[in-house]
C-alpha positions as a Markdown table, in Angstrom:
| # | Residue | x | y | z |
|---|---|---|---|---|
| 1 | Unk | 127.9 | 103.5 | 86.7 |
| 2 | Unk | 129.7 | 101.8 | 89.6 |
| 3 | Unk | 126.7 | 99.5 | 90.4 |
| 4 | Unk | 126.8 | 95.8 | 91.4 |
| 5 | Unk | 124.6 | 93.4 | 89.5 |
| 6 | Unk | 124.0 | 89.7 | 90.4 |
| 7 | Unk | 123.1 | 87.4 | 87.4 |
| 8 | Unk | 121.2 | 84.2 | 88.4 |
| 9 | Unk | 121.0 | 82.0 | 85.3 |
| 10 | Unk | 121.9 | 78.3 | 84.6 |
| 11 | Unk | 123.0 | 79.1 | 81.0 |
| 12 | Unk | 126.9 | 79.6 | 81.2 |
| 13 | Unk | 127.2 | 81.1 | 77.6 |
| 14 | Unk | 124.5 | 83.8 | 78.6 |
| 15 | Unk | 126.3 | 84.5 | 81.9 |
| 16 | Unk | 129.6 | 84.9 | 80.2 |
| 17 | Unk | 128.1 | 87.2 | 77.5 |
| 18 | Unk | 126.3 | 89.4 | 80.0 |
| 19 | Unk | 129.3 | 89.4 | 82.3 |
| 20 | Unk | 131.5 | 90.8 | 79.5 |
| 21 | Unk | 128.9 | 93.3 | 78.2 |
| 22 | Unk | 127.8 | 94.7 | 81.5 |
| 23 | Unk | 131.4 | 94.9 | 82.9 |
| 24 | Unk | 132.2 | 97.0 | 79.8 |
| 25 | Unk | 129.2 | 99.2 | 80.6 |
| 26 | Unk | 130.5 | 100.0 | 84.2 |
| 27 | Unk | 128.9 | 97.3 | 86.3 |
| 28 | Unk | 130.6 | 95.0 | 88.9 |
| 29 | Unk | 129.2 | 91.6 | 87.9 |
| 30 | Unk | 128.6 | 88.5 | 90.1 |
| 31 | Unk | 127.0 | 85.4 | 88.7 |
| 32 | Unk | 125.3 | 82.2 | 90.1 |
| 33 | Unk | 124.2 | 79.1 | 88.1 |
| 34 | Unk | 121.1 | 78.7 | 90.2 |
| 35 | Unk | 119.1 | 80.2 | 93.2 |
| 36 | Unk | 120.5 | 78.0 | 95.9 |
| 37 | Unk | 121.2 | 80.0 | 99.0 |
| 38 | Unk | 120.3 | 83.2 | 97.2 |
| 39 | Unk | 119.9 | 85.2 | 100.4 |
| 40 | Unk | 123.5 | 84.2 | 101.5 |
| 41 | Unk | 124.8 | 85.2 | 98.1 |
| 42 | Unk | 123.0 | 88.6 | 98.3 |
| 43 | Unk | 124.4 | 89.3 | 101.8 |
| 44 | Unk | 127.9 | 88.4 | 100.5 |
| 45 | Unk | 127.8 | 90.2 | 97.1 |
| 46 | Unk | 125.5 | 93.2 | 98.1 |
| 47 | Unk | 124.1 | 93.7 | 94.6 |
| 48 | Unk | 122.2 | 96.8 | 93.6 |
| 49 | Unk | 120.1 | 94.8 | 91.1 |
| 50 | Unk | 119.5 | 91.2 | 90.3 |
| 51 | Unk | 118.9 | 89.6 | 86.8 |
| 52 | Unk | 117.0 | 86.4 | 87.4 |
| 53 | Unk | 116.1 | 83.6 | 85.1 |
| 54 | Unk | 112.8 | 81.8 | 85.6 |
| 55 | Unk | 113.7 | 78.4 | 84.2 |
| 56 | Unk | 116.5 | 77.0 | 86.4 |
| 57 | Unk | 117.3 | 73.7 | 87.9 |
| 58 | Unk | 116.8 | 72.9 | 91.6 |
| 59 | Unk | 114.7 | 76.0 | 92.3 |
| 60 | Unk | 112.8 | 78.0 | 89.6 |
| 61 | Unk | 113.2 | 81.8 | 89.4 |
| 62 | Unk | 109.6 | 82.5 | 90.7 |
| 63 | Unk | 110.5 | 80.5 | 93.9 |
| 64 | Unk | 113.8 | 82.5 | 94.2 |
| 65 | Unk | 112.1 | 85.8 | 93.7 |
| 66 | Unk | 109.5 | 85.0 | 96.4 |
| 67 | Unk | 112.4 | 84.1 | 98.8 |
| 68 | Unk | 114.1 | 87.3 | 97.9 |
| 69 | Unk | 110.9 | 89.5 | 98.4 |
| 70 | Unk | 110.5 | 88.0 | 101.8 |
| 71 | Unk | 113.7 | 89.3 | 103.1 |
| 72 | Unk | 115.1 | 92.3 | 100.8 |
| 73 | Unk | 113.8 | 94.9 | 98.4 |
| 74 | Unk | 116.4 | 94.8 | 95.8 |
| 75 | Unk | 115.3 | 95.6 | 92.2 |
| 76 | Unk | 114.8 | 92.4 | 90.1 |
| 77 | Unk | 114.5 | 92.0 | 86.4 |
| 78 | Unk | 113.1 | 88.6 | 85.3 |
| 79 | Unk | 114.4 | 86.5 | 82.3 |
| 80 | Unk | 112.5 | 83.8 | 80.6 |
| 81 | Unk | 112.5 | 81.7 | 77.5 |
| 82 | Unk | 108.8 | 81.0 | 77.8 |
| 83 | Unk | 106.3 | 82.9 | 75.8 |
| 84 | Unk | 103.4 | 82.5 | 78.2 |
| 85 | Unk | 102.1 | 85.7 | 79.7 |
| 86 | Unk | 101.5 | 83.7 | 82.9 |
| 87 | Unk | 105.1 | 83.8 | 84.0 |
| 88 | Unk | 105.3 | 87.6 | 83.5 |
| 89 | Unk | 102.1 | 88.2 | 85.4 |
| 90 | Unk | 103.1 | 85.9 | 88.3 |
| 91 | Unk | 106.6 | 87.5 | 88.4 |
| 92 | Unk | 105.0 | 90.9 | 88.6 |
| 93 | Unk | 102.7 | 89.7 | 91.4 |
| 94 | Unk | 105.6 | 88.4 | 93.3 |
| 95 | Unk | 107.4 | 91.8 | 93.1 |
| 96 | Unk | 109.6 | 91.8 | 90.0 |
| 97 | Unk | 110.4 | 95.3 | 88.7 |
| 98 | Unk | 110.6 | 94.4 | 85.1 |
| 99 | Unk | 110.4 | 91.4 | 82.7 |
| 100 | Unk | 112.3 | 90.5 | 79.6 |
| 101 | Unk | 111.8 | 87.5 | 77.3 |
| 102 | Unk | 114.5 | 85.5 | 75.8 |
| 103 | Unk | 116.2 | 85.9 | 73.4 |
| 104 | Unk | 116.9 | 89.5 | 74.0 |
| 105 | Unk | 119.3 | 92.2 | 72.9 |
| 106 | Unk | 121.8 | 92.9 | 75.7 |
| 107 | Unk | 121.3 | 96.6 | 75.0 |
| 108 | Unk | 117.8 | 96.5 | 75.9 |
| 109 | Unk | 118.6 | 94.7 | 79.2 |
| 110 | Unk | 121.1 | 97.4 | 79.9 |
| 111 | Unk | 118.4 | 100.1 | 79.2 |
| 112 | Unk | 116.0 | 98.4 | 81.5 |
| 113 | Unk | 118.5 | 98.0 | 84.2 |
| 114 | Unk | 119.4 | 101.7 | 84.0 |
| 115 | Unk | 115.7 | 102.6 | 84.1 |
| 116 | Unk | 115.0 | 100.5 | 87.2 |
| 117 | Unk | 118.1 | 101.8 | 89.0 |
| 118 | Unk | 117.1 | 105.4 | 88.3 |
| 119 | Unk | 113.7 | 104.8 | 89.9 |
| 120 | Unk | 115.1 | 103.0 | 92.9 |
| 121 | Unk | 117.8 | 105.7 | 93.4 |
| 122 | Unk | 115.7 | 108.8 | 92.6 |
| 123 | Unk | 115.0 | 111.1 | 95.6 |
| 124 | Unk | 111.4 | 111.9 | 96.3 |
| 125 | Unk | 111.5 | 115.5 | 95.6 |
| 126 | Unk | 115.1 | 116.7 | 95.7 |
| 127 | Unk | 117.4 | 118.0 | 98.5 |
| 128 | Unk | 115.7 | 121.5 | 98.7 |
| 129 | Unk | 112.2 | 120.3 | 99.1 |
| 130 | Unk | 110.6 | 121.1 | 102.4 |
| 131 | Unk | 109.3 | 118.4 | 104.7 |
| 132 | Unk | 105.7 | 119.0 | 103.8 |
| 133 | Unk | 106.6 | 118.4 | 100.1 |
| 134 | Unk | 108.5 | 115.2 | 101.0 |
| 135 | Unk | 105.6 | 113.6 | 102.9 |
| 136 | Unk | 102.3 | 112.8 | 101.6 |
| 137 | Unk | 99.7 | 111.8 | 104.2 |
| 138 | Unk | 96.0 | 110.8 | 104.0 |
| 139 | Unk | 94.7 | 110.0 | 107.5 |
| 140 | Unk | 97.1 | 107.5 | 108.9 |
| 141 | Unk | 98.7 | 106.6 | 105.5 |
| 142 | Unk | 102.0 | 108.4 | 105.0 |
| 143 | Unk | 104.4 | 108.2 | 102.1 |
| 144 | Unk | 107.9 | 109.5 | 102.8 |
| 145 | Unk | 109.5 | 110.5 | 99.4 |
| 146 | Unk | 113.0 | 111.1 | 100.9 |
| 147 | Unk | 113.0 | 107.6 | 102.5 |
| 148 | Unk | 110.9 | 106.1 | 99.7 |
| 149 | Unk | 108.9 | 104.4 | 102.5 |
| 150 | Unk | 105.2 | 104.0 | 103.3 |
| 151 | Unk | 103.8 | 103.8 | 106.8 |
| 152 | Unk | 100.2 | 102.8 | 107.6 |
| 153 | Unk | 99.0 | 103.7 | 111.2 |
| 154 | Unk | 102.7 | 104.0 | 112.1 |
| 155 | Unk | 103.7 | 100.7 | 110.7 |
| 156 | Unk | 106.0 | 100.6 | 107.7 |
| 157 | Unk | 104.8 | 98.6 | 104.8 |
| 158 | Unk | 107.2 | 97.1 | 102.3 |
| 159 | Unk | 106.5 | 97.9 | 98.7 |
| 160 | Unk | 108.3 | 97.1 | 95.5 |
| 161 | Unk | 109.7 | 100.1 | 93.7 |
| 162 | Unk | 106.9 | 100.1 | 91.1 |
| 163 | Unk | 104.2 | 99.7 | 93.8 |
| 164 | Unk | 105.8 | 102.7 | 95.5 |
| 165 | Unk | 105.9 | 104.9 | 92.4 |
| 166 | Unk | 102.2 | 103.9 | 91.5 |
| 167 | Unk | 101.1 | 104.9 | 95.1 |
| 168 | Unk | 103.1 | 108.1 | 95.1 |
| 169 | Unk | 101.5 | 109.2 | 91.8 |
| 170 | Unk | 97.9 | 108.3 | 93.0 |
| 171 | Unk | 98.5 | 110.2 | 96.3 |
| 172 | Unk | 99.9 | 113.2 | 94.5 |
| 173 | Unk | 96.7 | 113.4 | 92.5 |
| 174 | Unk | 93.8 | 112.6 | 94.9 |
| 175 | Unk | 90.2 | 112.3 | 93.8 |
| 176 | Unk | 91.4 | 112.5 | 90.2 |
| 177 | Unk | 90.9 | 109.6 | 87.7 |
| 178 | Unk | 94.2 | 108.6 | 86.0 |
| 179 | Unk | 94.2 | 106.5 | 82.9 |
| 180 | Unk | 96.6 | 103.5 | 82.8 |
| 181 | Unk | 98.8 | 105.4 | 80.3 |
| 182 | Unk | 98.8 | 108.5 | 82.5 |
| 183 | Unk | 99.5 | 106.5 | 85.6 |
| 184 | Unk | 102.4 | 104.5 | 84.2 |
| 185 | Unk | 104.0 | 107.5 | 82.4 |
| 186 | Unk | 103.9 | 109.6 | 85.6 |
| 187 | Unk | 105.2 | 106.6 | 87.7 |
| 188 | Unk | 107.8 | 105.1 | 85.4 |
| 189 | Unk | 108.2 | 107.6 | 82.5 |
| 190 | Unk | 109.2 | 106.6 | 79.0 |
| 191 | Unk | 111.5 | 104.0 | 80.3 |
| 192 | Unk | 108.7 | 101.5 | 80.6 |
| 193 | Unk | 106.6 | 99.9 | 77.9 |
| 194 | Unk | 103.0 | 100.1 | 79.3 |
| 195 | Unk | 100.9 | 97.0 | 79.2 |
| 196 | Unk | 97.5 | 97.4 | 80.7 |
| 197 | Unk | 97.6 | 94.0 | 82.3 |
| 198 | Unk | 100.9 | 94.6 | 84.1 |
| 199 | Unk | 99.6 | 97.8 | 85.6 |
| 200 | Unk | 96.5 | 96.1 | 86.9 |
| 201 | Unk | 98.8 | 93.5 | 88.4 |
| 202 | Unk | 100.8 | 96.0 | 90.3 |
| 203 | Unk | 97.6 | 97.7 | 91.5 |
| 204 | Unk | 96.3 | 94.4 | 92.7 |
| 205 | Unk | 99.4 | 93.8 | 94.5 |
| 206 | Unk | 99.4 | 97.2 | 96.2 |
| 207 | Unk | 95.8 | 96.8 | 97.2 |
| 208 | Unk | 96.7 | 93.4 | 98.9 |
| 209 | Unk | 99.4 | 95.1 | 100.9 |
| 210 | Unk | 97.0 | 97.8 | 102.2 |
| 211 | Unk | 94.1 | 95.3 | 102.7 |
| 212 | Unk | 95.2 | 94.5 | 106.4 |
| 213 | Unk | 94.3 | 98.2 | 107.2 |
| 214 | Unk | 90.5 | 98.4 | 106.8 |
| 215 | Unk | 90.5 | 102.2 | 106.4 |
| 216 | Unk | 92.6 | 101.8 | 103.2 |
| 217 | Unk | 91.1 | 98.7 | 101.8 |
| 218 | Unk | 89.2 | 100.6 | 99.2 |
| 219 | Unk | 91.2 | 103.9 | 98.8 |
| 220 | Unk | 92.4 | 102.9 | 95.3 |
| 221 | Unk | 89.2 | 102.9 | 93.2 |
| 222 | Unk | 88.9 | 101.2 | 89.8 |
| 223 | Unk | 87.1 | 103.5 | 87.3 |
| 224 | Unk | 85.9 | 100.9 | 84.8 |
| 225 | Unk | 87.0 | 101.7 | 81.1 |
| 226 | Unk | 89.2 | 104.6 | 82.4 |
| 227 | Unk | 91.8 | 103.8 | 85.0 |
| 228 | Unk | 92.3 | 104.3 | 88.8 |
| 229 | Unk | 91.7 | 107.0 | 91.4 |
| 230 | Unk | 93.0 | 107.5 | 94.9 |
| 231 | Unk | 90.3 | 108.5 | 97.2 |
| 232 | Unk | 91.5 | 110.3 | 100.4 |
| 233 | Unk | 90.6 | 108.7 | 103.5 |
| 234 | Unk | 89.3 | 111.0 | 106.3 |
């Protein structure tokens, strides 16, 4: 696969196991025992994806994720030994791309990594698509599929890969109610196990990022008992 992964976990046995397994699967693996100086490590190692444990000494994974998201938009998969849904929800709110509870099968982690990387690497509509097909606009909101970027009133707004995909699907089907299953299947395909609450968390995060722009504060409507709908802004 020729991709670089950074594993941040205080469990040496797990780091060694994942290093061996992921290296055999074609990844270039770097490891850290904690999240100290995470941004310097990212700059030095240039990972394509990060595997981040929540429970670590010095600085927990949620703090580390928050620091990462303030600076870069690298895909992050969270690991945790806790069974509490609160960790998963907070991680998603902070911009995690996926979540895997411990103990886990390394094959499942590999499958999730590949799925996240496919989504982050996928071109918006292929090389032969025209400019009109690659850019979705509603008023001053423009989503560029080729660059995988979103601009509101000419100002680029940073979205996680999942937030971007959800907004893309909603904008591609304006004024149409999409159920949670439809929305997640169109955004992430069969690679993602859809949980209603996680979809709601991503939508909430997406709305919060559009909230500073009054015209788009309510462009994503909740249709109670059904799902969500993107309402085109004049």
